[in-house]
C-alpha positions, 0 to 999 in steps of 0.5 A: 554797920557793926555798932558796939554800945558800952552802957545799957542805961536809959540812953544806951538802951534807947540808942540800941533799940533805935539802931537795931531797927535797921536790919543792916546794923549789927548791934552789940551792947555791953554793960557790967550790970546784967539787970541793965539788959532788961531795958532792951526788952525781949525782942532785941535782936542784937547781942548782949555782953556782960562786961566792964568797959575798964577791963581789957578782956571785954575788948578782946571779946568784942573787937575781933570783928572790927566795929564801924562805930563804938559808942561809950554811953555809961554814966562815968566820964572816965570809963567813957573816955578810956573806952573810946580812946581804946577803941580809937587808938588800939582797935582803930575804930573809925567812928568813936563817940563818948558821952562826957558830962564835963564840958572841959573834958569833952573839948579836950577829947574832941581835940584828940579826935574822939567825938563827944556828946556833952549832956551838960552843954546840950541842956545849957543850950536848951535852957537858954533857948527856953529863957530867950523864948520866954523873954520874947513873949514877955516883951511882946505882951508888954508891947500889947499892954 
């Protein structure tokens, strides 16, 4: 699979390294900060491209060979949403995923066909599960007393 990852921060670099382990995957990682590529390490076999997700020139460079997957994983909701929308609408990338911190925006873009990952909602669910687990333990210890 040809996979483009916009954003080489903690999440983008980890995803790139994980997906890059599969020899059938061709990974291209884009970031506007050249220092970010350090997170990929020396053994990363994919391509890196210094570029801004808000600049159309970046897309012209990478979209000549149509990717199968486009992941927008920067720390900016606006950049991620715009980038995913460009990949989906203009370049017809079938699988586009955007990291979006704002739950309201995440839902709105899901309705437009752009899959989203919302760390805010994921953390909320995890915290609620942890609290529920603590409540269960507390009620069990009260029953034992």
